[in-house]
C-alpha distance (Angstrom), angle and dihedral (degrees) to the residues before:
residue distance angle dihedral
X1 . . .
X2 3.83 . .
X3 3.79 105.2 .
X4 3.86 89.3 -150.9
X5 3.78 88.8 72.8
X6 3.77 96.9 38.6
X7 3.77 119.1 115.4
X8 3.80 91.1 -115.6
X9 3.77 93.4 52.4
X10 3.84 90.8 48.5
X11 3.77 90.3 50.7
X12 3.86 92.1 49.6
X13 3.84 91.3 48.9
X14 3.87 92.1 50.7
X15 3.85 90.0 47.3
X16 3.71 90.6 49.8
X17 3.81 92.0 61.5
X18 3.86 92.1 42.6
X19 3.76 90.5 52.9
X20 3.81 91.7 46.2
X21 3.84 85.9 60.7
X22 3.81 87.0 55.5
X23 3.72 90.3 54.1
X24 3.81 91.9 49.3
X25 3.78 89.9 49.1
X26 3.75 90.4 51.6
X27 3.86 92.2 50.0
X28 3.76 90.7 49.3
X29 3.89 100.7 42.8
X30 3.79 102.2 29.5
X31 3.72 100.8 42.2
X32 3.81 123.1 -145.5
X33 3.79 113.0 50.2
X34 3.76 140.8 153.2
X35 3.67 96.6 -121.0
X36 3.80 109.1 160.7
X37 3.77 96.3 61.7
X38 3.78 94.3 38.7
X39 3.87 88.0 57.8
X40 3.80 91.9 49.2
X41 3.75 95.6 46.8
X42 3.84 98.7 42.8
X43 3.78 98.4 90.2
X44 3.80 91.6 50.3
X45 3.82 91.2 53.9
X46 3.75 92.7 45.0
X47 3.84 90.4 53.6
X48 3.75 92.8 47.0
X49 3.77 94.0 54.0
X50 3.80 105.7 29.1
X51 3.81 106.5 35.5
X52 3.85 93.2 80.3
X53 3.81 90.1 -125.4
X54 3.82 94.2 114.1
X55 3.77 132.2 38.6
X56 3.76 112.8 -103.9
X57 3.76 124.4 151.8
X58 3.78 114.5 -119.3
X59 3.77 95.8 -135.9
X60 3.84 113.1 18.1
X61 3.82 135.2 2.3
X62 3.82 119.7 -92.6
X63 3.79 131.8 -170.8
X64 3.76 91.8 -107.8
X65 3.84 92.9 60.3
X66 3.72 122.6 109.6
X67 3.86 114.4 -111.5
X68 3.74 125.2 -106.3
X69 3.77 121.3 -169.5
X70 3.81 124.4 -171.1
X71 3.76 105.8 -156.0
X72 3.89 98.8 -177.7
X73 3.68 90.9 60.5
X74 3.86 95.4 -174.0
X75 3.82 89.9 68.2
X76 3.79 86.3 65.8
X77 3.90 91.4 119.8
X78 3.75 87.5 77.5
X79 3.86 91.9 53.3
X80 3.74 91.6 43.2
X81 3.81 94.7 57.8
X82 3.83 91.8 49.0
X83 3.85 91.4 47.5
X84 3.74 90.0 49.0
X85 3.84 91.5 48.9
X86 3.84 87.9 53.2
X87 3.84 89.9 49.0
X88 3.86 98.3 -116.8
X89 3.81 81.4 139.8
X90 3.85 136.7 -1.2
X91 3.84 113.4 -70.5
X92 3.79 88.1 -134.3
X93 3.80 89.4 69.9
X94 3.76 89.6 72.7
X95 3.80 87.6 76.7
X96 3.89 87.9 63.2
X97 3.83 93.2 55.9
X98 3.81 111.9 145.3
X99 3.83 93.1 1.4
X100 3.73 124.8 129.8
X101 3.82 110.9 -88.2
X102 3.85 96.5 17.9
X103 3.75 121.6 121.8
X104 3.84 87.5 -138.5
X105 3.70 104.7 82.2
X106 3.83 131.6 164.4
X107 3.71 92.4 -91.5
X108 3.76 120.7 44.2
X109 3.77 116.7 -100.8
X110 3.82 140.1 -169.3
X111 3.82 85.1 -120.4
X112 3.85 86.3 80.9
X113 3.79 113.3 85.6
X114 3.79 108.9 -109.1
X115 3.81 96.1 21.6
X116 3.81 118.7 118.0
X117 3.74 101.7 178.5
X118 3.87 131.9 54.4
X119 3.80 113.9 -150.7
X120 3.75 127.8 -147.2
X121 3.83 116.1 134.7
X122 3.82 108.0 35.7
X123 3.71 128.0 -120.7
X124 3.80 98.1 44.2
X125 3.82 100.7 97.7
X126 3.77 96.8 91.4
X127 3.76 91.4 51.0
X128 3.78 89.0 54.0
X129 3.76 93.8 45.6
X130 3.83 90.8 48.7
X131 3.81 89.3 53.6
X132 3.81 89.7 50.6
X133 3.74 92.2 48.8
X134 3.81 92.4 47.9
X135 3.87 92.3 48.7
X136 3.76 90.8 51.4
X137 3.83 91.8 48.9
X138 3.72 91.8 51.4
X139 3.79 89.3 48.5
X140 3.77 90.9 45.6
X141 3.85 92.6 -123.1
X142 3.72 114.5 164.3
X143 3.74 101.1 -138.5
X144 3.77 138.9 108.1
X145 3.73 132.0 -121.1
X146 3.78 114.1 -148.2
X147 3.80 116.6 -168.0
X148 3.80 123.0 -169.1
X149 3.85 110.7 -153.4
X150 3.78 133.2 176.3
X151 3.81 124.4 -122.6
X152 3.88 88.2 -126.4
X153 3.78 94.2 61.3
X154 3.77 89.4 58.5
X155 3.80 84.1 77.7
X156 3.82 85.6 74.0
X157 3.79 125.2 87.8
X158 3.77 95.0 -138.6
X159 3.76 91.5 66.0
X160 3.77 90.0 59.3
X161 3.73 94.4 49.1
X162 3.78 86.7 58.1
X163 3.74 91.3 47.5
X164 3.81 90.0 54.7
X165 3.85 92.7 44.8
X166 3.78 91.9 53.7
X167 3.82 92.1 52.2
X168 3.83 92.5 46.9
X169 3.80 92.7 54.2
X170 3.82 94.2 36.8
X171 3.75 93.0 -126.3
X172 3.76 96.2 -169.7
X173 3.82 93.0 169.6
X174 3.74 93.2 59.6
X175 3.81 116.4 98.7
X176 3.84 122.0 -174.2
X177 3.76 115.9 -162.3
X178 3.81 111.5 -165.5
X179 3.78 115.4 -153.2
X180 3.76 94.0 -146.8
X181 3.82 100.5 -170.3
X182 3.79 93.3 144.5
X183 3.76 95.8 -131.4
X184 3.77 138.9 94.4
X185 3.83 137.4 173.4
X186 3.85 98.6 -67.2
X187 3.84 100.8 32.6
X188 3.77 140.9 -66.0
X189 3.75 121.2 -11.5
X190 3.79 89.1 -127.6
X191 3.85 92.8 60.0
X192 3.79 95.5 41.0
X193 3.90 102.8 41.7
X194 3.80 115.1 -20.6
X195 3.83 115.9 -136.1
X196 3.80 92.4 -161.0
X197 3.87 110.4 -170.3
X198 3.88 100.5 3.6
X199 3.78 92.0 175.3
X200 3.83 93.4 54.7
X201 3.71 90.4 52.1
X202 3.82 93.3 53.8
X203 3.83 90.0 45.7
X204 3.81 90.1 51.5
X205 3.76 87.7 54.6
X206 3.80 93.4 54.3
X207 3.74 102.4 -100.5
X208 3.83 129.0 134.3
X209 3.75 106.1 -116.4
X210 3.86 133.0 -161.0
X211 3.74 129.2 176.0
X212 3.84 120.9 -150.8
X213 3.82 145.6 162.2
X214 3.75 101.3 -93.8
X215 3.78 94.6 -148.7
X216 3.79 97.0 49.2
X217 3.76 106.0 95.2
X218 3.83 93.6 -162.7
X219 3.79 91.2 56.6
X220 3.85 95.1 41.8
X221 3.83 94.3 50.5
X222 3.81 94.2 42.3
X223 3.85 90.1 52.8
X224 3.74 93.9 46.1
X225 3.80 88.7 53.5
X226 3.80 93.1 48.7
X227 3.83 89.5 47.3
X228 3.74 90.3 64.6
X229 3.81 90.5 60.5
X230 3.87 96.2 55.3
X231 3.81 121.8 110.5
X232 3.87 89.2 -152.4
X233 3.80 134.6 53.0
X234 3.80 110.0 -77.3
X235 3.82 130.3 -137.2
X236 3.78 117.7 -164.9
X237 3.84 110.0 -165.7
X238 3.80 102.8 -155.2
X239 3.86 111.3 -164.0
X240 3.80 104.2 -146.0
X241 3.72 140.4 176.0
X242 3.79 116.7 -113.2
X243 3.79 108.0 -125.3
X244 3.88 90.2 8.7
X245 3.78 114.9 -159.5
X246 3.80 99.8 14.6
X247 3.82 108.8 90.2
X248 3.85 97.2 -153.4
X249 3.75 93.0 47.5
X250 3.84 100.6 47.9
X251 3.84 114.3 107.4
X252 3.77 91.8 -0.6
X253 3.82 110.3 120.0
X254 3.83 88.0 -166.2
X255 3.77 86.1 80.1
X256 3.80 92.1 59.6
X257 3.82 83.7 102.9
X258 3.72 128.1 8.8
X259 3.76 132.2 -169.0
X260 3.83 95.0 -154.0
X261 3.77 139.2 -30.7
X262 3.80 113.7 -111.2
X263 3.85 118.3 -123.0
X264 3.79 88.0 -104.9
X265 3.86 94.1 50.9
X266 3.76 93.0 45.5
X267 3.80 93.4 52.3
X268 3.76 92.0 44.7
X269 3.81 93.0 48.8
X270 3.75 92.9 45.2
X271 3.85 91.1 49.6
X272 3.83 91.1 52.2
X273 3.79 92.2 50.4
X274 3.86 92.3 46.2
X275 3.81 88.1 53.1
X276 3.75 91.0 55.8
X277 3.84 98.5 47.7
X278 3.81 106.7 95.3
């Protein structure tokens, strides 16, 4: 059976558009937001939490849950809308994003229910995730650590130190999903610091590597299931579209961060989303 036409995949696809509207609402009402990467990463986070592949509580985190680490902490709006949907905190809190006193700040924080990792300097998430996976292995805990990284942070040396450590200790319950949207704050990753063949680099360091379309829920869920069967750490390179779903944002690095959508932009984006919700 083709998963693309399965009821689960259809449900995830519809939810994807609904949560994109939440992101657009946040960018309109709350002000400054990192919107481009949040839109590219959203489907990967939805698949991780809602495909029933990993163990995540539906209301609040428990010690038996699998671990999820968001390394590019500024793309936290995508995680926030998923956690709100799962009722980790009231959905109404999304309106307070990035405001004084809100738990939902511009970089993800452990103050948010369900979040294990506070982000500040970028490029450190895979190191943290590797430490969690190693600790679980030593304690013989049967749970997975899923880390979402960006392609841009692979320009940093610390990421590769984590890659080597995971290989050394054979952290087979560590899964790194790379949101490969090919853009960062100042332009394309190719222009700023080319990554060349990222898959070949991970293979060289002893990881199992798969490449997928990061917006195709059938491919994402299939690869996440296969990742659980590997005897080595797994890297899933998910090729995504920067600003996915909003025509005037796609492939435009100027939407890496945004002070606020104009009335015209908000109405146009909301109309495009509405036209895609079936």
